[in-house]
C-alpha positions as a Markdown table, in Angstrom:
| # | Residue | x | y | z |
|---|---|---|---|---|
| 1 | Gly | -81.3 | 145.5 | -132.4 |
| 2 | Leu | -77.7 | 146.5 | -132.1 |
| 3 | Ser | -74.4 | 144.9 | -133.0 |
| 4 | Phe | -71.3 | 147.1 | -132.7 |
| 5 | Ile | -67.7 | 145.8 | -132.9 |
| 6 | Ala | -64.6 | 148.0 | -132.7 |
| 7 | Gly | -60.9 | 147.3 | -132.4 |
| 8 | Ser | -60.6 | 150.3 | -129.9 |
| 9 | Ile | -62.3 | 153.6 | -129.2 |
| 10 | Asp | -60.6 | 156.9 | -128.5 |
| 11 | Phe | -63.2 | 159.6 | -127.7 |
| 12 | Ser | -62.1 | 163.1 | -127.0 |
| 13 | Gly | -65.2 | 165.2 | -127.5 |
| 14 | Gly | -68.8 | 165.6 | -128.8 |
| 15 | Ile | -71.7 | 163.2 | -128.4 |
| 16 | Phe | -71.4 | 159.5 | -129.1 |
| 17 | Ser | -74.1 | 156.8 | -128.8 |
| 18 | Cys | -74.0 | 153.3 | -130.3 |
| 19 | Tyr | -77.8 | 153.2 | -130.3 |
| 20 | Phe | -80.0 | 156.3 | -130.0 |
| 21 | Asn | -83.5 | 155.1 | -130.6 |
| 22 | Ser | -86.4 | 153.2 | -128.9 |
| 23 | Asn | -86.6 | 149.4 | -129.2 |
| 24 | Asn | -89.6 | 147.9 | -127.4 |
| 25 | Ser | -89.2 | 144.3 | -128.8 |
| 26 | Gly | -87.0 | 143.0 | -126.0 |
| 27 | Ser | -84.0 | 142.7 | -128.2 |
| 28 | Val | -80.4 | 142.4 | -127.0 |
| 29 | Gly | -77.8 | 145.0 | -128.1 |
| 30 | Thr | -74.2 | 143.7 | -128.3 |
| 31 | Val | -71.2 | 146.0 | -128.1 |
| 32 | Thr | -67.7 | 144.4 | -128.3 |
| 33 | Ile | -64.5 | 146.5 | -128.1 |
| 34 | Asn | -61.5 | 144.3 | -128.8 |
| 35 | Gly | -59.0 | 146.7 | -127.2 |
| 36 | Ala | -59.0 | 149.8 | -125.2 |
| 37 | Cys | -61.9 | 152.3 | -124.7 |
| 38 | Ser | -60.6 | 155.7 | -123.8 |
| 39 | Ile | -63.0 | 158.5 | -122.9 |
| 40 | Asn | -61.2 | 161.9 | -122.6 |
| 41 | Tyr | -63.7 | 164.7 | -122.2 |
| 42 | Ser | -62.8 | 168.0 | -123.7 |
| 43 | Asn | -65.9 | 169.9 | -122.5 |
| 44 | Pro | -68.6 | 169.5 | -119.9 |
| 45 | Ser | -71.1 | 169.1 | -122.7 |
| 46 | Asp | -69.4 | 165.9 | -124.0 |
| 47 | Glu | -71.5 | 162.8 | -123.6 |
| 48 | Phe | -70.7 | 159.1 | -124.3 |
| 49 | Thr | -73.4 | 156.4 | -124.1 |
| 50 | Phe | -73.8 | 152.9 | -125.5 |
| 51 | Ile | -77.6 | 153.1 | -125.4 |
| 52 | Gly | -78.5 | 156.7 | -125.2 |
| 53 | Leu | -82.3 | 157.0 | -125.3 |
| 54 | Ala | -84.9 | 156.1 | -122.6 |
| 55 | Tyr | -88.0 | 156.5 | -124.7 |
| 56 | Ser | -89.3 | 157.9 | -127.9 |
| 57 | Gly | -92.9 | 159.2 | -127.9 |
| 58 | Phe | -94.9 | 156.5 | -126.1 |
| 59 | Asp | -92.3 | 153.8 | -126.7 |
| 60 | Leu | -90.2 | 152.9 | -123.7 |
| 61 | Asn | -86.8 | 151.5 | -124.8 |
| 62 | Asn | -86.2 | 148.1 | -123.4 |
| 63 | Leu | -83.1 | 147.1 | -125.4 |
| 64 | Ser | -80.7 | 145.1 | -123.2 |
| 65 | Leu | -76.9 | 145.7 | -123.3 |
| 66 | Asn | -74.2 | 143.1 | -123.5 |
| 67 | Leu | -70.9 | 145.1 | -123.3 |
| 68 | Thr | -67.4 | 143.6 | -123.6 |
| 69 | Ile | -64.2 | 145.7 | -123.5 |
| 70 | Thr | -61.1 | 143.5 | -123.7 |
| 71 | Gly | -58.6 | 146.3 | -123.1 |
| 72 | Ala | -58.5 | 149.1 | -120.5 |
| 73 | Phe | -61.6 | 151.2 | -120.0 |
| 74 | Ser | -60.5 | 154.7 | -118.9 |
| 75 | Ile | -62.4 | 158.0 | -118.3 |
| 76 | Ser | -60.6 | 161.3 | -118.0 |
| 77 | Gly | -60.5 | 165.0 | -119.0 |
| 78 | Ala | -63.3 | 167.5 | -118.2 |
| 79 | Ala | -66.6 | 167.1 | -116.4 |
| 80 | Gly | -68.4 | 165.3 | -119.3 |
| 81 | Thr | -71.1 | 162.5 | -119.0 |
| 82 | Phe | -70.9 | 158.8 | -119.4 |
| 83 | Val | -74.1 | 156.6 | -119.1 |
| 84 | Ser | -73.8 | 153.0 | -120.2 |
| 85 | Ser | -77.5 | 152.6 | -121.0 |
| 86 | Arg | -80.6 | 154.7 | -120.5 |
| 87 | Ser | -82.8 | 151.8 | -121.6 |
| 88 | Leu | -85.0 | 149.7 | -119.4 |
| 89 | Gly | -83.3 | 146.5 | -120.5 |
| 90 | Asn | -80.7 | 144.8 | -118.3 |
| 91 | Glu | -77.0 | 145.1 | -118.7 |
| 92 | Thr | -74.2 | 142.5 | -118.7 |
| 93 | Ile | -70.8 | 144.2 | -118.5 |
| 94 | Ser | -67.4 | 142.6 | -118.9 |
| 95 | Leu | -64.3 | 144.8 | -118.5 |
| 96 | Ser | -60.6 | 144.1 | -118.3 |
| 97 | Ser | -60.0 | 147.1 | -116.0 |
| 98 | Phe | -61.6 | 150.4 | -115.2 |
| 99 | Ser | -60.1 | 153.8 | -114.2 |
| 100 | Val | -61.7 | 157.1 | -113.7 |
| 101 | Ser | -60.2 | 160.6 | -113.1 |
| 102 | Ala | -63.0 | 162.9 | -114.2 |
| 103 | Gly | -66.7 | 163.2 | -115.3 |
| 104 | Asn | -70.1 | 162.2 | -114.2 |
| 105 | Asn | -70.3 | 158.5 | -115.0 |
| 106 | Ser | -72.9 | 155.9 | -114.5 |
| 107 | Phe | -73.7 | 152.3 | -115.4 |
| 108 | Asn | -77.5 | 151.7 | -115.4 |
| 109 | Ser | -79.3 | 155.0 | -115.8 |
| 110 | Val | -78.5 | 158.1 | -113.7 |
| 111 | Ser | -79.4 | 158.7 | -110.0 |
| 112 | Gly | -82.7 | 160.5 | -109.7 |
| 113 | Ser | -83.8 | 159.7 | -113.3 |
| 114 | Leu | -87.3 | 160.9 | -114.1 |
| 115 | Ser | -87.7 | 158.0 | -116.5 |
| 116 | Pro | -88.8 | 154.5 | -115.3 |
| 117 | Asn | -85.7 | 153.0 | -116.8 |
| 118 | Gly | -83.8 | 151.4 | -113.8 |
| 119 | His | -82.6 | 147.9 | -114.6 |
| 120 | Asn | -80.4 | 145.0 | -113.4 |
| 121 | Val | -76.7 | 145.2 | -113.9 |
| 122 | Thr | -74.3 | 142.2 | -113.9 |
| 123 | Met | -70.7 | 143.4 | -113.9 |
| 124 | Thr | -67.4 | 141.5 | -114.1 |
| 125 | Ile | -64.1 | 143.3 | -114.0 |
| 126 | Ser | -61.1 | 141.0 | -114.4 |
| 127 | Gly | -58.5 | 143.6 | -113.3 |
| 128 | Asn | -58.2 | 146.6 | -111.0 |
| 129 | Val | -60.6 | 149.5 | -110.5 |
| 130 | Thr | -58.9 | 152.8 | -109.9 |
| 131 | Ile | -60.8 | 156.0 | -109.0 |
| 132 | Thr | -58.8 | 159.3 | -108.8 |
| 133 | Gly | -61.5 | 161.8 | -109.7 |
| 134 | Gly | -65.0 | 162.4 | -111.0 |
| 135 | Thr | -68.2 | 160.9 | -109.8 |
| 136 | Thr | -69.0 | 157.3 | -110.7 |
| 137 | Tyr | -71.9 | 154.9 | -110.0 |
| 138 | Leu | -71.6 | 151.2 | -110.7 |
| 139 | Ser | -75.4 | 151.2 | -110.8 |
| 140 | Gly | -76.8 | 154.7 | -110.9 |
| 141 | Phe | -80.5 | 153.9 | -110.6 |
| 142 | Ser | -83.0 | 151.3 | -109.4 |
| 143 | Gln | -82.8 | 147.5 | -109.5 |
| 144 | Thr | -80.0 | 145.0 | -108.6 |
| 145 | Leu | -76.3 | 145.2 | -109.1 |
| 146 | Thr | -74.3 | 141.9 | -109.1 |
| 147 | Gly | -70.6 | 142.8 | -109.4 |
| 148 | Ile | -67.2 | 141.0 | -109.2 |
| 149 | Ile | -63.9 | 142.8 | -109.3 |
| 150 | Ser | -61.2 | 140.2 | -109.6 |
| 151 | Gly | -58.4 | 142.7 | -109.0 |
| 152 | Gly | -58.3 | 145.4 | -106.3 |
| 153 | Leu | -60.3 | 148.6 | -105.7 |
| 154 | Asn | -58.2 | 151.7 | -105.3 |
| 155 | Ile | -59.7 | 155.1 | -104.4 |
| 156 | Ser | -57.5 | 158.2 | -104.0 |
| 157 | Gly | -59.9 | 161.0 | -105.2 |
| 158 | Gly | -63.3 | 161.5 | -106.6 |
| 159 | Thr | -66.5 | 159.7 | -105.7 |
| 160 | Leu | -67.5 | 156.0 | -106.2 |
| 161 | Ala | -71.0 | 154.8 | -105.3 |
| 162 | Ile | -72.2 | 151.3 | -105.7 |
| 163 | Lys | -75.9 | 152.3 | -106.0 |
| 164 | Gly | -77.7 | 155.5 | -106.8 |
| 165 | Gly | -81.2 | 154.1 | -106.5 |
| 166 | Asp | -83.3 | 151.5 | -104.7 |
| 167 | Cys | -82.8 | 147.8 | -105.0 |
| 168 | Thr | -83.8 | 144.5 | -103.4 |
| 169 | Thr | -80.3 | 143.1 | -102.9 |
| 170 | Ser | -77.0 | 144.2 | -104.5 |
| 171 | Thr | -73.6 | 142.6 | -104.0 |
| 172 | Leu | -70.1 | 143.6 | -105.0 |
| 173 | Asn | -67.4 | 141.0 | -104.5 |
| 174 | Ile | -63.8 | 142.3 | -104.5 |
| 175 | Leu | -61.4 | 139.4 | -104.9 |
| 176 | Gly | -58.3 | 141.6 | -104.4 |
| 177 | Gly | -57.7 | 144.3 | -101.8 |
| 178 | Phe | -59.4 | 147.6 | -101.1 |
| 179 | Val | -57.1 | 150.7 | -100.7 |
| 180 | Met | -58.5 | 154.2 | -100.0 |
| 181 | Thr | -56.3 | 157.2 | -99.4 |
| 182 | Gly | -58.8 | 160.0 | -100.4 |
| 183 | Gly | -62.0 | 160.7 | -102.2 |
| 184 | Glu | -65.5 | 159.3 | -101.2 |
| 185 | Phe | -67.0 | 155.8 | -101.2 |
| 186 | Tyr | -70.7 | 155.1 | -100.8 |
| 187 | Leu | -72.7 | 151.9 | -100.8 |
| 188 | His | -75.8 | 154.1 | -101.7 |
| 189 | Lys | -75.7 | 157.7 | -102.7 |
| 190 | Ser | -78.8 | 159.6 | -103.7 |
| 191 | Ala | -80.6 | 162.8 | -102.5 |
| 192 | Thr | -83.9 | 161.8 | -104.1 |
| 193 | Asp | -84.1 | 158.0 | -104.2 |
| 194 | Glu | -84.2 | 156.5 | -100.7 |
| 195 | Leu | -83.1 | 152.9 | -100.0 |
| 196 | Pro | -86.0 | 150.9 | -98.6 |
| 197 | Ser | -85.4 | 149.3 | -95.2 |
| 198 | Ser | -85.9 | 145.9 | -96.7 |
| 199 | Ser | -83.0 | 146.4 | -99.2 |
| 200 | Thr | -79.5 | 145.2 | -98.7 |
| 201 | Ile | -76.2 | 146.2 | -100.3 |
| 202 | Thr | -73.2 | 144.0 | -99.5 |
| 203 | Val | -69.5 | 144.5 | -100.2 |
| 204 | Asn | -67.2 | 141.5 | -99.7 |
| 205 | Ile | -63.5 | 142.4 | -99.7 |
| 206 | Asn | -60.9 | 139.6 | -100.4 |
| 207 | Ser | -63.9 | 137.5 | -101.0 |
| 208 | Asn | -61.8 | 134.7 | -102.5 |
| 209 | Asp | -59.8 | 134.2 | -99.3 |
């Protein structure tokens, strides 16, 4: 399994992964950052993952991810890559706030993945989400997203997509407001993975009113 605890993370280049192996025992990986997590790419080859491997040989990785970041989670710099988990196991994500200005970033796996590693994502963000650049998926591949943003969603540049693969139902509740002055916002964005006609993606804004 995986148990990773840090006071904060300041990443500015290279390749980082908390777990880069295949676990097929159905274990849960726990990552707790008791402070800020700052990803500042220096080069397009930079990559940051919490669970970085989809499979090894004939072993499909099914390690689940429980991620908690109590401080600000920010992504900036060059056009590097962030993937929360390439495993088949589900994700439970708890963030204080989330801001992106650069990079190719995805919770779940990546859109158009050739590995059968799509999984459910449950996401809670207690503060604001701010998108000023880069391309970001809240759930980049198949299966369901259930998300709550207690603050507001602000987009002034870049691209934000809720889903990058198929799903049965996915829901994003935004308790605060939604402000968009630039950039792109998609409920589903994929050139290779169509959304079935029976699927639904719902966004509720000011959902606590």
